[in-house]
PDB file of N, H, CA, C and O in Angstrom:
ATOM      1  N   THR A   1     -10.364   0.047   3.745  1.00  0.00           N
ATOM      2  CA  THR A   1      -9.421   1.189   3.062  1.00  0.00           C
ATOM      3  C   THR A   1      -9.253   1.994   3.682  1.00  0.00           C
ATOM      4  O   THR A   1     -10.050   2.161   4.606  1.00  0.00           O
ATOM      5  N   LEU A   2      -8.329   2.763   3.544  1.00  0.00           N
ATOM      6  H   LEU A   2      -7.682   2.627   2.794  1.00  0.00           H
ATOM      7  CA  LEU A   2      -7.716   4.025   4.185  1.00  0.00           C
ATOM      8  C   LEU A   2      -7.434   5.552   3.717  1.00  0.00           C
ATOM      9  O   LEU A   2      -6.885   6.035   2.727  1.00  0.00           O
ATOM     10  N   SER A   3      -8.077   6.116   4.912  1.00  0.00           N
ATOM     11  H   SER A   3      -8.523   5.723   5.716  1.00  0.00           H
ATOM     12  CA  SER A   3      -8.484   7.461   4.271  1.00  0.00           C
ATOM     13  C   SER A   3      -7.291   8.498   4.250  1.00  0.00           C
ATOM     14  O   SER A   3      -6.345   8.252   4.999  1.00  0.00           O
ATOM     15  N   SER A   4      -7.242   9.661   3.447  1.00  0.00           N
ATOM     16  H   SER A   4      -8.010   9.861   2.838  1.00  0.00           H
ATOM     17  CA  SER A   4      -6.533  10.393   4.003  1.00  0.00           C
ATOM     18  C   SER A   4      -5.830  10.470   5.240  1.00  0.00           C
ATOM     19  O   SER A   4      -4.615  10.473   5.438  1.00  0.00           O
ATOM     20  N   TRP A   5      -6.719  10.529   5.989  1.00  0.00           N
ATOM     21  H   TRP A   5      -7.706  10.528   5.828  1.00  0.00           H
ATOM     22  CA  TRP A   5      -6.598  11.127   7.562  1.00  0.00           C
ATOM     23  C   TRP A   5      -6.075  10.335   8.422  1.00  0.00           C
ATOM     24  O   TRP A   5      -5.989  10.638   9.612  1.00  0.00           O
ATOM     25  N   ALA A   6      -5.616   9.101   7.879  1.00  0.00           N
ATOM     26  H   ALA A   6      -5.686   8.855   6.912  1.00  0.00           H
ATOM     27  CA  ALA A   6      -5.685   7.972   9.217  1.00  0.00           C
ATOM     28  C   ALA A   6      -4.181   8.211   9.524  1.00  0.00           C
ATOM     29  O   ALA A   6      -3.212   8.810   9.058  1.00  0.00           O
ATOM     30  N   ASN A   7      -4.557   7.330  10.670  1.00  0.00           N
ATOM     31  H   ASN A   7      -5.345   6.843  11.049  1.00  0.00           H
ATOM     32  CA  ASN A   7      -2.894   8.462  11.546  1.00  0.00           C
ATOM     33  C   ASN A   7      -2.100   7.364  11.388  1.00  0.00           C
ATOM     34  O   ASN A   7      -1.126   7.363  12.141  1.00  0.00           O
ATOM     35  N   SER A   8      -2.248   5.943  10.274  1.00  0.00           N
ATOM     36  H   SER A   8      -3.040   5.944   9.662  1.00  0.00           H
ATOM     37  CA  SER A   8      -1.305   5.317   9.920  1.00  0.00           C
ATOM     38  C   SER A   8      -1.239   5.593   8.329  1.00  0.00           C
ATOM     39  O   SER A   8      -2.021   5.793   7.399  1.00  0.00           O
ATOM     40  N   SER A   9       0.420   5.466   8.605  1.00  0.00           N
ATOM     41  H   SER A   9       1.054   5.304   9.361  1.00  0.00           H
ATOM     42  CA  SER A   9       0.631   6.134   6.918  1.00  0.00           C
ATOM     43  C   SER A   9       0.103   4.616   5.331  1.00  0.00           C
ATOM     44  O   SER A   9      -0.409   3.505   5.472  1.00  0.00           O
ATOM     45  N   VAL A  10       0.498   5.255   4.218  1.00  0.00           N
ATOM     46  H   VAL A  10       0.914   6.157   4.104  1.00  0.00           H
ATOM     47  CA  VAL A  10      -0.021   3.976   3.552  1.00  0.00           C
ATOM     48  C   VAL A  10       0.877   3.136   3.341  1.00  0.00           C
ATOM     49  O   VAL A  10       0.548   1.964   3.159  1.00  0.00           O
ATOM     50  N   GLU A  11       1.991   3.450   3.317  1.00  0.00           N
ATOM     51  H   GLU A  11       2.259   4.402   3.465  1.00  0.00           H
ATOM     52  CA  GLU A  11       3.153   2.376   3.499  1.00  0.00           C
ATOM     53  C   GLU A  11       3.245   1.718   4.607  1.00  0.00           C
ATOM     54  O   GLU A  11       3.740   0.605   4.429  1.00  0.00           O
ATOM     55  N   GLU A  12       2.938   1.976   5.803  1.00  0.00           N
ATOM     56  H   GLU A  12       2.535   2.880   5.948  1.00  0.00           H
ATOM     57  CA  GLU A  12       2.665   1.419   7.303  1.00  0.00           C
ATOM     58  C   GLU A  12       1.970   0.262   6.938  1.00  0.00           C
ATOM     59  O   GLU A  12       2.277  -0.896   7.223  1.00  0.00           O
ATOM     60  N   VAL A  13       0.592   0.825   6.002  1.00  0.00           N
ATOM     61  H   VAL A  13       0.342   1.765   5.771  1.00  0.00           H
ATOM     62  CA  VAL A  13      -0.374  -0.263   6.170  1.00  0.00           C
ATOM     63  C   VAL A  13      -0.499  -1.558   4.827  1.00  0.00           C
ATOM     64  O   VAL A  13      -1.016  -2.668   4.957  1.00  0.00           O
ATOM     65  N   ALA A  14       0.084  -1.041   3.694  1.00  0.00           N
ATOM     66  H   ALA A  14       0.504  -0.140   3.588  1.00  0.00           H
ATOM     67  CA  ALA A  14       0.744  -1.558   2.702  1.00  0.00           C
ATOM     68  C   ALA A  14       1.839  -2.716   2.737  1.00  0.00           C
ATOM     69  O   ALA A  14       2.012  -3.543   1.842  1.00  0.00           O
ATOM     70  N   SER A  15       2.793  -2.592   4.351  1.00  0.00           N
ATOM     71  H   SER A  15       2.652  -1.920   5.078  1.00  0.00           H
ATOM     72  CA  SER A  15       3.687  -3.158   4.624  1.00  0.00           C
ATOM     73  C   SER A  15       3.088  -4.552   5.249  1.00  0.00           C
ATOM     74  O   SER A  15       3.423  -5.714   5.019  1.00  0.00           O
ATOM     75  N   LYS A  16       2.090  -4.027   6.112  1.00  0.00           N
ATOM     76  H   LYS A  16       1.818  -3.083   6.299  1.00  0.00           H
ATOM     77  CA  LYS A  16       1.733  -5.037   6.940  1.00  0.00           C
ATOM     78  C   LYS A  16       0.611  -5.658   6.585  1.00  0.00           C
ATOM     79  O   LYS A  16       0.684  -6.809   7.018  1.00  0.00           O
ATOM     80  N   TRP A  17      -0.563  -5.455   5.919  1.00  0.00           N
ATOM     81  H   TRP A  17      -0.622  -4.521   5.568  1.00  0.00           H
ATOM     82  CA  TRP A  17      -1.617  -5.977   5.600  1.00  0.00           C
ATOM     83  C   TRP A  17      -1.309  -6.476   4.184  1.00  0.00           C
ATOM     84  O   TRP A  17      -0.784  -5.861   3.255  1.00  0.00           O
ATOM     85  N   PRO A  18      -1.934  -8.228   4.261  1.00  0.00           N
ATOM     86  CA  PRO A  18      -1.886  -8.934   2.766  1.00  0.00           C
ATOM     87  C   PRO A  18      -2.811  -8.577   2.040  1.00  0.00           C
ATOM     88  O   PRO A  18      -3.797  -8.246   2.699  1.00  0.00           O
ATOM     89  N   GLY A  19      -2.981  -8.466   0.562  1.00  0.00           N
ATOM     90  H   GLY A  19      -2.180  -8.735   0.027  1.00  0.00           H
ATOM     91  CA  GLY A  19      -4.759  -8.744   0.157  1.00  0.00           C
ATOM     92  C   GLY A  19      -4.561  -7.673  -0.633  1.00  0.00           C
ATOM     93  O   GLY A  19      -3.427  -7.226  -0.803  1.00  0.00           O
ATOM     94  N   ILE A  20      -5.634  -7.140  -1.202  1.00  0.00           N
ATOM     95  H   ILE A  20      -6.556  -7.503  -1.064  1.00  0.00           H
ATOM     96  CA  ILE A  20      -5.891  -6.212  -1.822  1.00  0.00           C
ATOM     97  C   ILE A  20      -5.920  -4.749  -0.900  1.00  0.00           C
ATOM     98  O   ILE A  20      -6.485  -4.859   0.188  1.00  0.00           O
ATOM     99  N   LEU A  21      -5.546  -3.845  -1.129  1.00  0.00           N
ATOM    100  H   LEU A  21      -5.087  -3.757  -2.013  1.00  0.00           H
ATOM    101  CA  LEU A  21      -5.817  -2.543  -0.560  1.00  0.00           C
ATOM    102  C   LEU A  21      -6.784  -1.609  -0.981  1.00  0.00           C
ATOM    103  O   LEU A  21      -6.956  -1.569  -2.200  1.00  0.00           O
ATOM    104  N   PHE A  22      -7.320  -1.005  -0.433  1.00  0.00           N
ATOM    105  H   PHE A  22      -7.181  -1.038   0.556  1.00  0.00           H
ATOM    106  CA  PHE A  22      -7.699   0.486  -0.862  1.00  0.00           C
ATOM    107  C   PHE A  22      -7.375   1.466  -0.571  1.00  0.00           C
ATOM    108  O   PHE A  22      -6.461   1.489   0.254  1.00  0.00           O
ATOM    109  N   PHE A  23      -8.001   2.982  -1.137  1.00  0.00           N
ATOM    110  H   PHE A  23      -8.743   2.963  -1.806  1.00  0.00           H
ATOM    111  CA  PHE A  23      -7.232   4.013  -0.288  1.00  0.00           C
ATOM    112  C   PHE A  23      -8.248   4.941  -1.337  1.00  0.00           C
ATOM    113  O   PHE A  23      -8.742   4.708  -2.440  1.00  0.00           O
ATOM    114  N   HIS A  24      -8.299   6.330  -0.225  1.00  0.00           N
ATOM    115  H   HIS A  24      -7.897   6.519   0.671  1.00  0.00           H
ATOM    116  CA  HIS A  24      -9.206   7.557  -0.696  1.00  0.00           C
ATOM    117  C   HIS A  24      -8.469   8.381  -1.483  1.00  0.00           C
ATOM    118  O   HIS A  24      -7.392   8.822  -1.083  1.00  0.00           O
ATOM    119  N   LEU A  25      -8.968   8.679  -2.692  1.00  0.00           N
ATOM    120  H   LEU A  25      -9.843   8.320  -3.018  1.00  0.00           H
ATOM    121  CA  LEU A  25      -8.265   9.373  -3.700  1.00  0.00           C
ATOM    122  C   LEU A  25      -7.660  10.386  -3.564  1.00  0.00           C
ATOM    123  O   LEU A  25      -7.127  10.727  -4.619  1.00  0.00           O
ATOM    124  N   TYR A  26      -7.383  11.420  -2.281  1.00  0.00           N
ATOM    125  H   TYR A  26      -7.817  11.143  -1.423  1.00  0.00           H
ATOM    126  CA  TYR A  26      -6.572  12.140  -1.908  1.00  0.00           C
ATOM    127  C   TYR A  26      -4.888  12.157  -2.405  1.00  0.00           C
ATOM    128  O   TYR A  26      -4.137  13.061  -2.772  1.00  0.00           O
ATOM    129  N   LEU A  27      -4.804  11.387  -2.305  1.00  0.00           N
ATOM    130  H   LEU A  27      -5.414  10.653  -2.007  1.00  0.00           H
ATOM    131  CA  LEU A  27      -3.081  10.540  -2.425  1.00  0.00           C
ATOM    132  C   LEU A  27      -2.462   9.574  -3.379  1.00  0.00           C
ATOM    133  O   LEU A  27      -1.427   8.908  -3.339  1.00  0.00           O
ATOM    134  N   VAL A  28      -3.505   9.720  -4.325  1.00  0.00           N
ATOM    135  H   VAL A  28      -4.345  10.261  -4.357  1.00  0.00           H
ATOM    136  CA  VAL A  28      -3.346   8.128  -5.299  1.00  0.00           C
ATOM    137  C   VAL A  28      -1.640   7.936  -6.057  1.00  0.00           C
ATOM    138  O   VAL A  28      -1.261   6.766  -5.997  1.00  0.00           O
ATOM    139  N   ARG A  29      -0.825   8.715  -6.595  1.00  0.00           N
ATOM    140  H   ARG A  29      -1.132   9.666  -6.643  1.00  0.00           H
ATOM    141  CA  ARG A  29       0.373   8.498  -6.860  1.00  0.00           C
ATOM    142  C   ARG A  29       1.354   8.132  -5.537  1.00  0.00           C
ATOM    143  O   ARG A  29       2.515   7.748  -5.685  1.00  0.00           O
ATOM    144  N   ARG A  30       0.654   8.327  -4.102  1.00  0.00           N
ATOM    145  H   ARG A  30      -0.289   8.639  -3.982  1.00  0.00           H
ATOM    146  CA  ARG A  30       1.775   8.152  -3.142  1.00  0.00           C
ATOM    147  C   ARG A  30       0.831   6.629  -2.702  1.00  0.00           C
ATOM    148  O   ARG A  30       1.192   6.086  -1.658  1.00  0.00           O
ATOM    149  N   ALA A  31       0.180   6.265  -3.138  1.00  0.00           N
ATOM    150  H   ALA A  31      -0.113   6.706  -3.986  1.00  0.00           H
ATOM    151  CA  ALA A  31      -0.766   5.166  -2.298  1.00  0.00           C
ATOM    152  C   ALA A  31      -0.508   4.313  -3.428  1.00  0.00           C
ATOM    153  O   ALA A  31      -0.097   3.285  -2.889  1.00  0.00           O
ATOM    154  N   GLU A  32      -0.503   4.133  -4.588  1.00  0.00           N
ATOM    155  H   GLU A  32      -0.837   4.967  -5.026  1.00  0.00           H
ATOM    156  CA  GLU A  32       0.086   3.710  -6.397  1.00  0.00           C
ATOM    157  C   GLU A  32       1.087   2.978  -5.565  1.00  0.00           C
ATOM    158  O   GLU A  32       0.933   1.851  -5.095  1.00  0.00           O
ATOM    159  N   LYS A  33       2.178   3.788  -5.432  1.00  0.00           N
ATOM    160  H   LYS A  33       2.303   4.704  -5.814  1.00  0.00           H
ATOM    161  CA  LYS A  33       3.523   3.383  -5.330  1.00  0.00           C
ATOM    162  C   LYS A  33       3.912   2.373  -4.013  1.00  0.00           C
ATOM    163  O   LYS A  33       4.910   1.656  -3.943  1.00  0.00           O
ATOM    164  N   ALA A  34       2.777   2.530  -2.929  1.00  0.00           N
ATOM    165  H   ALA A  34       1.966   3.112  -2.985  1.00  0.00           H
ATOM    166  CA  ALA A  34       2.760   1.559  -2.056  1.00  0.00           C
ATOM    167  C   ALA A  34       2.310   0.208  -1.600  1.00  0.00           C
ATOM    168  O   ALA A  34       2.389  -0.594  -0.669  1.00  0.00           O
ATOM    169  N   GLY A  35       1.647   0.467  -3.115  1.00  0.00           N
ATOM    170  H   GLY A  35       1.583   1.118  -3.871  1.00  0.00           H
ATOM    171  CA  GLY A  35       0.850  -1.051  -3.629  1.00  0.00           C
ATOM    172  C   GLY A  35      -0.829  -0.974  -3.816  1.00  0.00           C
ATOM    173  O   GLY A  35      -1.531  -1.864  -4.295  1.00  0.00           O
ATOM    174  N   PHE A  36      -1.196   0.101  -3.397  1.00  0.00           N
ATOM    175  H   PHE A  36      -0.626   0.824  -3.008  1.00  0.00           H
ATOM    176  CA  PHE A  36      -2.635  -0.062  -3.495  1.00  0.00           C
ATOM    177  C   PHE A  36      -2.933   0.099  -5.054  1.00  0.00           C
ATOM    178  O   PHE A  36      -2.475   0.618  -6.072  1.00  0.00           O
ATOM    179  N   GLN A  37      -4.289  -0.893  -4.462  1.00  0.00           N
ATOM    180  H   GLN A  37      -4.662  -1.315  -3.635  1.00  0.00           H
ATOM    181  CA  GLN A  37      -4.732  -1.763  -6.538  1.00  0.00           C
ATOM    182  C   GLN A  37      -5.995  -0.719  -6.554  1.00  0.00           C
ATOM    183  O   GLN A  37      -6.065  -0.223  -7.679  1.00  0.00           O
ATOM    184  N   THR A  38      -7.198  -0.132  -5.528  1.00  0.00           N
ATOM    185  H   THR A  38      -7.142  -0.535  -4.614  1.00  0.00           H
ATOM    186  CA  THR A  38      -8.026   0.551  -5.655  1.00  0.00           C
ATOM    187  C   THR A  38      -8.250   1.758  -5.322  1.00  0.00           C
ATOM    188  O   THR A  38      -7.329   2.275  -4.691  1.00  0.00           O
ATOM    189  N   ILE A  39      -9.487   2.639  -5.593  1.00  0.00           N
ATOM    190  H   ILE A  39     -10.235   2.218  -6.106  1.00  0.00           H
ATOM    191  CA  ILE A  39      -9.387   3.838  -5.251  1.00  0.00           C
ATOM    192  C   ILE A  39     -10.907   3.809  -4.844  1.00  0.00           C
ATOM    193  O   ILE A  39     -11.777   3.239  -5.503  1.00  0.00           O
ATOM    194  N   ALA A  40     -11.120   4.519  -3.635  1.00  0.00           N
ATOM    195  H   ALA A  40     -10.414   4.982  -3.099  1.00  0.00           H
ATOM    196  CA  ALA A  40     -12.467   4.232  -2.957  1.00  0.00           C
ATOM    197  C   ALA A  40     -12.684   6.244  -3.448  1.00  0.00           C
ATOM    198  O   ALA A  40     -11.834   7.134  -3.421  1.00  0.00           O
ATOM    199  N   LEU A  41     -13.765   6.287  -3.735  1.00  0.00           N
ATOM    200  H   LEU A  41     -14.456   5.564  -3.756  1.00  0.00           H
ATOM    201  CA  LEU A  41     -14.397   7.812  -4.145  1.00  0.00           C
ATOM    202  C   LEU A  41     -15.085   7.922  -3.052  1.00  0.00           C
ATOM    203  O   LEU A  41     -15.961   7.133  -2.697  1.00  0.00           O
ATOM    204  N   ALA A  42     -14.529   9.437  -2.142  1.00  0.00           N
ATOM    205  H   ALA A  42     -13.818  10.077  -2.431  1.00  0.00           H
ATOM    206  CA  ALA A  42     -15.906   9.544  -1.051  1.00  0.00           C
ATOM    207  C   ALA A  42     -15.727  11.109  -1.554  1.00  0.00           C
ATOM    208  O   ALA A  42     -14.813  11.933  -1.582  1.00  0.00           O
ATOM    209  N   VAL A  43     -17.609  11.032  -2.070  1.00  0.00           N
ATOM    210  H   VAL A  43     -18.352  10.363  -2.048  1.00  0.00           H
ATOM    211  CA  VAL A  43     -18.439  12.377  -2.085  1.00  0.00           C
ATOM    212  C   VAL A  43     -18.692  13.273  -0.915  1.00  0.00           C
ATOM    213  O   VAL A  43     -19.894  13.330  -0.656  1.00  0.00           O
ATOM    214  N   ASP A  44     -17.918  14.006  -0.112  1.00  0.00           N
ATOM    215  H   ASP A  44     -16.941  13.959  -0.323  1.00  0.00           H
ATOM    216  CA  ASP A  44     -18.057  14.729   0.466  1.00  0.00           C
ATOM    217  C   ASP A  44     -16.725  15.822   0.837  1.00  0.00           C
ATOM    218  O   ASP A  44     -15.849  15.771  -0.027  1.00  0.00           O
ATOM    219  N   ILE A  45     -16.460  16.732   1.907  1.00  0.00           N
ATOM    220  H   ILE A  45     -17.171  16.773   2.609  1.00  0.00           H
ATOM    221  CA  ILE A  45     -15.918  17.727   1.708  1.00  0.00           C
ATOM    222  C   ILE A  45     -13.794  17.669   2.085  1.00  0.00           C
ATOM    223  O   ILE A  45     -13.170  17.351   3.098  1.00  0.00           O
ATOM    224  N   PRO A  46     -13.410  18.065   0.931  1.00  0.00           N
ATOM    225  CA  PRO A  46     -11.880  17.656   0.766  1.00  0.00           C
ATOM    226  C   PRO A  46     -10.939  18.345   1.493  1.00  0.00           C
ATOM    227  O   PRO A  46      -9.925  18.805   0.968  1.00  0.00           O
ATOM    228  N   MET A  47     -11.249  18.473   2.892  1.00  0.00           N
ATOM    229  H   MET A  47     -12.073  18.099   3.319  1.00  0.00           H
ATOM    230  CA  MET A  47     -10.643  19.116   4.218  1.00  0.00           C
ATOM    231  C   MET A  47     -11.392  18.435   5.561  1.00  0.00           C
ATOM    232  O   MET A  47     -12.386  17.711   5.617  1.00  0.00           O
ATOM    233  N   LEU A  48     -10.545  18.940   6.588  1.00  0.00           N
ATOM    234  H   LEU A  48      -9.738  19.528   6.543  1.00  0.00           H
ATOM    235  CA  LEU A  48     -10.677  18.678   7.905  1.00  0.00           C
ATOM    236  C   LEU A  48     -11.931  19.314   8.200  1.00  0.00           C
ATOM    237  O   LEU A  48     -12.029  20.266   7.427  1.00  0.00           O
ATOM    238  N   VAL A  49     -13.158  19.229   9.114  1.00  0.00           N
ATOM    239  H   VAL A  49     -13.079  18.455   9.743  1.00  0.00           H
ATOM    240  CA  VAL A  49     -14.087  20.000   9.331  1.00  0.00           C
ATOM    241  C   VAL A  49     -14.540  19.318  10.728  1.00  0.00           C
ATOM    242  O   VAL A  49     -14.398  18.146  11.079  1.00  0.00           O
ATOM    243  N   CYS A  50     -15.095  20.347  11.382  1.00  0.00           N
ATOM    244  H   CYS A  50     -15.210  21.298  11.097  1.00  0.00           H
ATOM    245  CA  CYS A  50     -15.481  20.055  13.008  1.00  0.00           C
ATOM    246  C   CYS A  50     -17.245  19.565  12.719  1.00  0.00           C
ATOM    247  O   CYS A  50     -18.206  20.178  12.253  1.00  0.00           O
ATOM    248  N   ARG A  51     -17.062  18.160  13.259  1.00  0.00           N
ATOM    249  H   ARG A  51     -16.282  17.662  13.637  1.00  0.00           H
ATOM    250  CA  ARG A  51     -18.507  17.461  12.737  1.00  0.00           C
ATOM    251  C   ARG A  51     -18.884  18.254  14.509  1.00  0.00           C
ATOM    252  O   ARG A  51     -18.235  18.630  15.485  1.00  0.00           O
ATOM    253  N   GLU A  52     -20.590  18.156  14.000  1.00  0.00           N
ATOM    254  H   GLU A  52     -21.117  17.851  13.208  1.00  0.00           H
ATOM    255  CA  GLU A  52     -21.057  18.574  15.593  1.00  0.00           C
ATOM    256  C   GLU A  52     -21.308  17.344  16.183  1.00  0.00           C
ATOM    257  O   GLU A  52     -21.406  17.384  17.409  1.00  0.00           O
ATOM    258  N   SER A  53     -21.445  16.214  15.628  1.00  0.00           N
ATOM    259  H   SER A  53     -21.365  16.181  14.632  1.00  0.00           H
ATOM    260  CA  SER A  53     -21.013  14.800  16.559  1.00  0.00           C
ATOM    261  C   SER A  53     -19.842  15.410  17.751  1.00  0.00           C
ATOM    262  O   SER A  53     -19.985  15.722  18.933  1.00  0.00           O
ATOM    263  N   ASP A  54     -18.744  15.411  16.913  1.00  0.00           N
ATOM    264  H   ASP A  54     -18.627  15.157  15.953  1.00  0.00           H
ATOM    265  CA  ASP A  54     -17.190  15.373  17.507  1.00  0.00           C
ATOM    266  C   ASP A  54     -17.356  16.785  18.811  1.00  0.00           C
ATOM    267  O   ASP A  54     -16.898  16.857  19.952  1.00  0.00           O
ATOM    268  N   ILE A  55     -18.156  17.696  18.059  1.00  0.00           N
ATOM    269  H   ILE A  55     -18.528  17.638  17.132  1.00  0.00           H
ATOM    270  CA  ILE A  55     -17.931  18.656  19.495  1.00  0.00           C
ATOM    271  C   ILE A  55     -19.124  18.456  20.512  1.00  0.00           C
ATOM    272  O   ILE A  55     -19.080  18.819  21.687  1.00  0.00           O
ATOM    273  N   ASN A  56     -20.278  17.781  19.858  1.00  0.00           N
ATOM    274  H   ASN A  56     -20.313  17.486  18.903  1.00  0.00           H
ATOM    275  CA  ASN A  56     -20.578  17.074  21.196  1.00  0.00           C
ATOM    276  C   ASN A  56     -20.399  15.927  22.217  1.00  0.00           C
ATOM    277  O   ASN A  56     -20.960  15.476  23.216  1.00  0.00           O
ATOM    278  N   ASN A  57     -19.231  15.675  21.374  1.00  0.00           N
ATOM    279  H   ASN A  57     -18.775  16.042  20.563  1.00  0.00           H
ATOM    280  CA  ASN A  57     -18.851  14.526  22.060  1.00  0.00           C
ATOM    281  C   ASN A  57     -17.801  15.128  22.742  1.00  0.00           C
ATOM    282  O   ASN A  57     -17.606  14.624  23.848  1.00  0.00           O
ATOM    283  N   ARG A  58     -16.931  16.202  22.388  1.00  0.00           N
ATOM    284  H   ARG A  58     -17.090  16.611  21.489  1.00  0.00           H
ATOM    285  CA  ARG A  58     -16.140  16.882  22.985  1.00  0.00           C
ATOM    286  C   ARG A  58     -14.369  15.669  22.571  1.00  0.00           C
ATOM    287  O   ARG A  58     -13.542  15.309  23.409  1.00  0.00           O
ATOM    288  N   PHE A  59     -14.358  15.319  20.848  1.00  0.00           N
ATOM    289  H   PHE A  59     -15.030  15.611  20.167  1.00  0.00           H
ATOM    290  CA  PHE A  59     -14.152  14.713  20.485  1.00  0.00           C
ATOM    291  C   PHE A  59     -12.419  15.365  20.196  1.00  0.00           C
ATOM    292  O   PHE A  59     -12.163  16.285  19.420  1.00  0.00           O
ATOM    293  N   THR A  60     -11.430  14.630  21.016  1.00  0.00           N
ATOM    294  H   THR A  60     -11.639  13.883  21.646  1.00  0.00           H
ATOM    295  CA  THR A  60     -10.227  15.242  19.980  1.00  0.00           C
ATOM    296  C   THR A  60      -8.844  14.580  20.084  1.00  0.00           C
ATOM    297  O   THR A  60      -8.547  14.210  21.220  1.00  0.00           O
ATOM    298  N   LEU A  61      -8.234  14.432  19.428  1.00  0.00           N
ATOM    299  H   LEU A  61      -8.476  14.732  18.505  1.00  0.00           H
ATOM    300  CA  LEU A  61      -6.812  13.449  18.764  1.00  0.00           C
ATOM    301  C   LEU A  61      -6.078  13.827  19.856  1.00  0.00           C
ATOM    302  O   LEU A  61      -5.925  14.958  20.316  1.00  0.00           O
ATOM    303  N   LEU A  62      -5.547  12.558  20.307  1.00  0.00           N
ATOM    304  H   LEU A  62      -5.672  11.639  19.934  1.00  0.00           H
ATOM    305  CA  LEU A  62      -4.393  12.172  21.118  1.00  0.00           C
ATOM    306  C   LEU A  62      -3.005  13.112  20.921  1.00  0.00           C
ATOM    307  O   LEU A  62      -2.611  12.923  19.770  1.00  0.00           O
ATOM    308  N   PRO A  63      -2.637  13.506  21.218  1.00  0.00           N
ATOM    309  CA  PRO A  63      -1.203  14.340  21.397  1.00  0.00           C
ATOM    310  C   PRO A  63      -0.648  13.687  20.143  1.00  0.00           C
ATOM    311  O   PRO A  63      -0.580  14.169  19.012  1.00  0.00           O
ATOM    312  N   ASN A  64      -0.245  12.429  20.596  1.00  0.00           N
ATOM    313  H   ASN A  64      -0.300  12.037  21.514  1.00  0.00           H
ATOM    314  CA  ASN A  64       0.377  11.232  19.817  1.00  0.00           C
ATOM    315  C   ASN A  64       0.099  11.101  18.319  1.00  0.00           C
ATOM    316  O   ASN A  64       0.897  10.978  17.390  1.00  0.00           O
ATOM    317  N   LEU A  65      -1.091  11.152  18.320  1.00  0.00           N
ATOM    318  H   LEU A  65      -1.740  11.252  19.074  1.00  0.00           H
ATOM    319  CA  LEU A  65      -1.367  10.699  16.790  1.00  0.00           C
ATOM    320  C   LEU A  65      -1.316  12.121  16.078  1.00  0.00           C
ATOM    321  O   LEU A  65      -1.591  13.240  16.513  1.00  0.00           O
ATOM    322  N   THR A  66      -0.810  11.637  14.671  1.00  0.00           N
ATOM    323  H   THR A  66      -0.587  10.728  14.318  1.00  0.00           H
ATOM    324  CA  THR A  66      -1.124  12.303  13.870  1.00  0.00           C
ATOM    325  C   THR A  66      -1.951  12.223  12.690  1.00  0.00           C
ATOM    326  O   THR A  66      -2.938  11.493  12.779  1.00  0.00           O
ATOM    327  N   PHE A  67      -1.749  12.821  11.616  1.00  0.00           N
ATOM    328  H   PHE A  67      -0.948  13.414  11.544  1.00  0.00           H
ATOM    329  CA  PHE A  67      -2.552  12.216   9.860  1.00  0.00           C
ATOM    330  C   PHE A  67      -0.851  12.187   9.412  1.00  0.00           C
ATOM    331  O   PHE A  67       0.044  13.014   9.234  1.00  0.00           O
ATOM    332  N   LYS A  68      -1.001  10.886   9.363  1.00  0.00           N
ATOM    333  H   LYS A  68      -1.728  10.215   9.508  1.00  0.00           H
ATOM    334  CA  LYS A  68       0.140  10.912   8.592  1.00  0.00           C
ATOM    335  C   LYS A  68       0.085  11.080   6.551  1.00  0.00           C
ATOM    336  O   LYS A  68       0.705  11.381   5.531  1.00  0.00           O
ATOM    337  N   ASN A  69      -0.357  10.913   6.757  1.00  0.00           N
ATOM    338  H   ASN A  69      -0.860  10.668   7.585  1.00  0.00           H
ATOM    339  CA  ASN A  69      -0.903  10.863   5.410  1.00  0.00           C
ATOM    340  C   ASN A  69      -0.746  12.526   4.589  1.00  0.00           C
ATOM    341  O   ASN A  69      -0.656  12.783   3.389  1.00  0.00           O
ATOM    342  N   ASP A  70      -0.758  13.329   5.635  1.00  0.00           N
ATOM    343  H   ASP A  70      -0.831  13.120   6.610  1.00  0.00           H
ATOM    344  CA  ASP A  70      -1.451  14.678   4.829  1.00  0.00           C
ATOM    345  C   ASP A  70       0.047  15.950   5.610  1.00  0.00           C
ATOM    346  O   ASP A  70       0.060  17.013   6.232  1.00  0.00           O
ATOM    347  N   SER A  71       0.934  15.104   5.138  1.00  0.00           N
ATOM    348  H   SER A  71       0.923  14.241   4.634  1.00  0.00           H
ATOM    349  CA  SER A  71       2.293  15.754   5.250  1.00  0.00           C
ATOM    350  C   SER A  71       3.087  16.219   3.617  1.00  0.00           C
ATOM    351  O   SER A  71       2.925  15.268   2.853  1.00  0.00           O
ATOM    352  N   ALA A  72       3.678  17.099   3.088  1.00  0.00           N
ATOM    353  H   ALA A  72       3.810  17.872   3.709  1.00  0.00           H
ATOM    354  CA  ALA A  72       4.078  17.709   2.270  1.00  0.00           C
ATOM    355  C   ALA A  72       5.527  16.625   2.090  1.00  0.00           C
ATOM    356  O   ALA A  72       5.885  15.985   1.101  1.00  0.00           O
ATOM    357  N   GLU A  73       5.998  16.703   3.126  1.00  0.00           N
ATOM    358  H   GLU A  73       5.707  17.223   3.929  1.00  0.00           H
ATOM    359  CA  GLU A  73       7.388  15.488   3.118  1.00  0.00           C
ATOM    360  C   GLU A  73       6.944  14.214   2.163  1.00  0.00           C
ATOM    361  O   GLU A  73       7.841  13.774   1.443  1.00  0.00           O
ATOM    362  N   ASN A  74       5.583  13.544   2.082  1.00  0.00           N
ATOM    363  H   ASN A  74       4.854  13.901   2.666  1.00  0.00           H
ATOM    364  CA  ASN A  74       5.374  12.706   2.242  1.00  0.00           C
ATOM    365  C   ASN A  74       4.960  12.552   0.342  1.00  0.00           C
ATOM    366  O   ASN A  74       4.916  11.420  -0.140  1.00  0.00           O
ATOM    367  N   GLU A  75       4.784  13.369  -0.248  1.00  0.00           N
ATOM    368  H   GLU A  75       4.820  14.289   0.144  1.00  0.00           H
ATOM    369  CA  GLU A  75       4.257  13.794  -1.632  1.00  0.00           C
ATOM    370  C   GLU A  75       4.946  13.423  -2.339  1.00  0.00           C
ATOM    371  O   GLU A  75       6.074  13.916  -2.292  1.00  0.00           O
ATOM    372  N   VAL A  76       4.627  12.214  -3.520  1.00  0.00           N
ATOM    373  H   VAL A  76       3.711  11.813  -3.557  1.00  0.00           H
ATOM    374  CA  VAL A  76       5.205  12.091  -4.446  1.00  0.00           C
ATOM    375  C   VAL A  76       5.021  12.240  -5.750  1.00  0.00           C
ATOM    376  O   VAL A  76       3.967  12.013  -6.343  1.00  0.00           O
ATOM    377  N   GLU A  77       6.235  12.697  -6.317  1.00  0.00           N
ATOM    378  H   GLU A  77       7.091  12.881  -5.834  1.00  0.00           H
ATOM    379  CA  GLU A  77       5.939  12.921  -7.662  1.00  0.00           C
ATOM    380  C   GLU A  77       5.659  12.189  -9.139  1.00  0.00           C
ATOM    381  O   GLU A  77       5.417  12.875 -10.132  1.00  0.00           O
TER     382      GLU A  77
END
């Protein structure tokens, strides 16, 4: 299952992973175009939040990593 907040794009995963692909609901059309066949419904907040465990563990995203599925340039009509 690939999350909208993954640091690999739906296209990258679809091109390298055999079998049935799962994707979170946020980018359904784009995921469908990339070959994903199943939708996983997440019942939480649809935005990036600061989790208490991340704060306590001083978690940070490495500077060279980005959320590749959260970009207006990747939108599909």
